[in-house]
N, C-alpha and C positions, 0 to 999 in steps of 0.2 A: 503493498499498500505505498504511494508516495505519500511525503511527508514535507511539511513547508519549516523552514525555520523560526524560530519565532524566539524573542526577546526574552532572556531570562526574566522569572520574575521569581516572588516570593514561593516556594512549593509549601503546603502543608502533609507533614508527613503523618504518615497513618500512625496513631498512637495505640500502645500495647492492648491486645484483647481485652475487650470487657469482659467479666464474667457473663455465665450463660444466662443467670438471672437477673441480669442489668443492662440485657440489648435491645431496650424497645426502644423504636424509632424515634428520634426527635424531631422539630417541628421543621430543624434545617435538611433533615433527613427526608421529611416529606414534600420539601422544596426541590432538593435536588430531583429526588426519585420522580415528581412530574415532570422537571428537563426531560429527564432520560426518557421520560415514555412518551410523551408529547409533542417534543420539540420538533421545529422550532415553534413557540410557544409564546404569547401572551403572558406578562404578567398577570392581567387582569381574570385569564383563564387560570391561570395555577391558583391563585385567588378564590376562584368560586370550585375549583376542582380540589382543593384542599380546606377550605372552610376557613384558613387564615385573612388575618385583615389585608387589604391590599398594600397599607405600609409594613405589614411585616414583612412581606412578600415582597417588598422593593427594598427593604434592610437586605434579607437575605441575598438578593440575585447581586446586589452592589458588593457582597462580601466576596460571593463566588466568583464575580467578573473580577477584582481586586486578586484574589489567590488564584486565577487562571485555571478556575473549573467550567466557567461558561463565558459565553461572548455574545453579543446581539447579533444577530441575523443581519446582514447586509440589504434586505427591503422590505420598511417598516409595512405593517397592515393597517387599512383604515377600516373603522367600525361604522357598516352601512355607507362606506363612499365621504362621510361628514365627518368632522371633528379632529382633532389631533389624532395622529399616525398612532397605532398601538407597535411598538417595536419589539418584535419576538424575540427571546433568548433561546439558544442552545447550548448542549454541552461543546467546550472546546475541546476536541479530541487531536491537537495536533501538538500540545506543550508536555504531556504528561502518560506515563506509563507505569506500569507494575510487573512485577515480576513474579513469573508463574513457575514453580518445581512440583513434578509430580515424581513420587518415588515407587514404580513397581516393582515386582521381581524382577524380570529379565532387565530391564532399563529404566533409565532415568530421563525425564522430559525437561526441558528449561525451555521458555518461552518469555515472550516479552506481548502486554495485552493493553491494547487501549484503553478509555474510559467508556465504553459501549461493549466490552466484553470480546472485542475482536483479537484475533493472534496476529502479530505485524513481525515476528521474527519467533523460530523456532530450532530448538538441535534435540537429537535424540542419542542418549550417550549409553550404549551398552554396557552392563557391568562385568568387569575385568576379575572384582570381587564385591562381597555385599558388607565388610565391616562400615559401621555408620560412617565415621571419621572421614574415609575417605570416599566414600561415595560423595559425602557432603560435600566436600573438598573438593573433587570435581566439578561438583554441578554449581558452586559457588562462581569457581574460574570461569566454567563455559556461560554463564549467566552474565556475568562481567565484563563480557565480549560483545553480548550480543546487541546493547545500544548504539554501539559503530553503525550498524545498519539501518538505525532509525534516526537520523540526523534532528535537531533541535527539539528532543523528548527528551525529559527527566523523569528517573524512577520515584514514584512515592513510596515503595515498599517492594518486600516480596512477601508470598503468599505459597506456603510448601503443604503440599496436598499426600496424605499417605494412610494403604491401607490398615489394617486391622485397630487395633484400639492406641486410639490418640487422643488425649486429653489436651484441649484447646486451652484452657484457662494458663497452664503451665507453658504450653508449647511442647509437650515429651509424647516421644511416643512409647507409648507404655509396654506394649507386647505386639511383636509382627513375626509370628511363627514362621513364616513361609522366607524371611529375609533374616531369620536370626537376631532381631532384635529386640531388646529387651532394655527400657529406660533411658531412651537417648534423648538427650535433653536439644534437639534438632533446633529450637528458636535461640540457642545461645550459641550453640554450635555455627550456625548459619550467620546469625547477625554477627557475632565476633568476625567470620569471614567477609562479610561484606558490606559491615559501618549501616545498612540499613535496618530499618524497621522489618521484622519479621514475625509472620503470623502462621499459625500449624493449625489442622484441622484434619478429620477423616476424611478421602475423598466420593463418600457416598455424598455427606453431608454439604460438603464441596460444592458439589453438582444440583442440589436440590438450590443453594443459595444461587448458581448460575440459570438454572430453570427458570426461578423467580424473578432474578433481574433482565434476564436478556432471552429468555426460552419460552417455549408455549407455556407455561407455566404462570406466566404474570398475573393472571386475572384468577388463578384459582384460591380459593380460601383453605384448603389444604391438599397438601403434595406427598406421593411417596414417592422414593428413588429408590429401584433397585440396581444395584450394581454388580454384573456377573463376568469377574474375569478369572485371573488368578485367585484371587480373594472375592469373595462373595459378601457382600454385607447391605445395607439398607439405611435410608433415612427419612426421617418424617418431618414436614413441617406446615403448622396449621397457622392461618392470620398471621403470614409474615414471618412467625416465631420458629426456627428449627429445634427441635428436644434434644436435648444433651445428655439428659441423664447425670446423676453422679458421675464426677468425675467424666464423664464423656463417653462412657460407656453404652449406651442405647445405640443401636444398628447390629448388634453381634447378633447374624441369625445364622454365622457359618455351620451350627450342628442341630438346626433345625429342621424335620425330616422330610424327604419327598415323599410323596406319595407315590407309589410303585418302584421307590429308588431300590438300587443293587448294589452300589458300590462302596467296598469299605471304606470305614473311615478309620482315623488314626487312633481315634476317639474309644476305638472297638466295636462301634455301632455301625449299623450299615443304612446307606442311602441318605447319608447328612447333606445339608445344600451344598456346601462347598467341595466334601468329596464328590456329590455327584455331579455337579456342574459346573466347576473349575476347568480352567483352561487346558491345566495340564492333564485331565481324563478325558477331556475332548483330542486332546493331541494326542495321546498315548493309543485311543483306540483307532485313530486316523491312522497311523504309523502301524498297526497290529492289523489293518487292512490295508496297507501297503498304497495309502495315498499318499503320504507325505514321509520324511525323513528327520525330519525338526520337532521345534515346541512353538512355531510358529504357526497361531491359527487361522490366520490372514491365509495362509497356503490351504487350509481346507476351503476357505470361502471361495478360494482361486481355481480349487477343482473343482466344486459343484460349480462355478461359472462355465467351466468348458462341458456340464451336462454329466459327468460323472455321479452316476445315480446313488454310487455308496454315501460319496462327500453329500451329497442331499438329504439321504437317509439321517446321517449324523447329525447334522443342522438341525432338521425339522424336529425331530426324536428329542432334543435337545431343547428346541424353544417351546414344545410340548411343556417339558419338564418346568421349563422357567413359566410357564402359563400355569402350572399348579401351584408352584409356590407362589407365584402374585395373588393366585385365586385365595389361596389362606392369609395372606397379608391383608390379601380387602378383606376378607371375612372379620378381620382382628380390626383393623386401623378404620378401614369405609373411608379412603380420600376421595376426594374428586377429581384428583388426576394420579395416574402412574407413569412413570417415567424409569422406562427401561433401557439402560445399556448394557447391550451384548452381542457380540459379534455379528450373527445370523441375522439377529432381529435389525440391525442397522443395514444390512447391504442387502438383504434378501426379502422380498415381501413375503415369498412364501412363509417364513419362518415367523413373520409377525401375524400372518394369517394362522398359524398354528397356535402360536399363544393366545390369540384374541378368542381360538375355537375351545380352549381350554378354561380360559378364563368366563367364558359362558356370555350368551347373545346380551342379557341385560346391562353389562359392564365393559363388555368390552372396546365401546368405543373411548371409554376413561383412558385405555392404557394405550400410549404413545411411545417410538423409541426417543433417543435422546435427540435435545436441539442440536447437535454439535459432535455429529458424525463423524467430519473430518478432522478434529482437533480435540476430541473429547479430554484427551489425558492433561493435555496444555491449556485447557481452559479450566479443567479442576483445582490446579495451582493457581490461577491466576484471580479465581472465583475468591476465593482464601481472603485475600489483600481487597480486593473488590467491594464483598460485603461490609467489612469493616469500613471503607471510607464512605458509602452510602449509607450506612446505620448512624455515624455522626461525624460529617463531614469538616464539620469547626473545632471538633476535639483537642485536636493538636495545635501549639503552637506553630504561626507562619514563620519559617524559617530555611534558609538554603539547605538543602541536603549537599 
C-alpha cells in the first residue's frame, strides 16, 4: 500500500494493558470508533450516533487531530445545500502503524498494520528452535526492519498473539504445551528488545477483537471465535467485552470431547477437540494417505484443489467435526455470530457447507469464516495493540516514541 510522507507529530503511545475488569469503552473510544466505522463523517453525525454533546465531539476530534489519529476530509459537505458546510473527519491512516507478532507452532509471523487493521508489511520466520528467548529476539529484530518499507509511519506499539494459556494482564504465556513454553514473560522480554509498549493476548481473543473492530462481526452483540490450527481454542465477546476469566484462562477448550471423535489424546482420553481437529492430525492423516510428505495443511488444500478425492474427503470430514464442535458451543453460549478460522473452511465452499450442515439449518447462517483469510495470523497480532488503542485512545501522554 503506498504511503505518503508525514510531518512527525506527537505519537500517543499505547499504555499498558488495563485489567479485563476495567476495559469499558471511554467517551474518547466511542468517538474514535465512530470515525472508524463511519468515516468520512461529520462531527454532528458522530454526536447523533454516540449521544455525546456536539461540544464534546468537537473537543475529542480536535485532540485526535492534534495527535495525528484523524484528519479532516478534503471535501466539506453541506447540509441540505444551505448553511455552513460540514467538514467530515476520517482516520489518518498515513502516520501510524502497530506491530503485530503471532507465534505459531511452526513459525512466527511479524507484521505492521495501519489503524484500519490492514496489513502493510509482513514476514514469516520458520522456527529453527522454540526456546522462547531466541524466538522472541528473532521476531523483535525482524519487526524492527519492517518500518523501512513503510516510509512516513511511526509505530505506536506492538501486539503479540500466542496460542495456549496467555495471561493478558501480566503479558505472560502461562503455558503452551506444543511450544514447550511455561511462564514466559513475553511483554517484558519483547518490550526490552523493542523499546515500545507491548501487549500480549491469546490469539482467539485477539481475533474476536479484530472481527468486532474491522470484520463481519462489527454489528454483532455477541461473538464466538473458534480457532482451529495446531492449537484449538475459542473466545467469546458480548456487548464489546471479551471474556477473559480469572488469569485469562477462558477459551481453553482443547480437551472438550468431539462427538464421534476417535483420535487418542495425550491426556489419555479419545476424541478431545485439539487431538481430533489439530493440524498435526490432519497432516498425519494426509501423509498416511500419500497426499503430502510434510506438515503444512495448505498442501492438503492444494491437493484438494487439483481434484484429489482423498484430500477433499479429509478436509470435508474435518469441517464436519468442526461443525459438531460449533454446535456444542452454540448450545452453551448462544452467540449471535460464530467466526471460524480453519484452513479448509477458509479456502473451500464445500467445507463451509459441511460445517453449516452439522450446525443445523436454524443457526447455519450465523456461522461465518474469518474476515481475514489472507492475513489472519498477522491481523491477530496487530489486533492486540489496536484493541488497546481503540478502547482508550487518550490514555497515554502524547510524546515521541
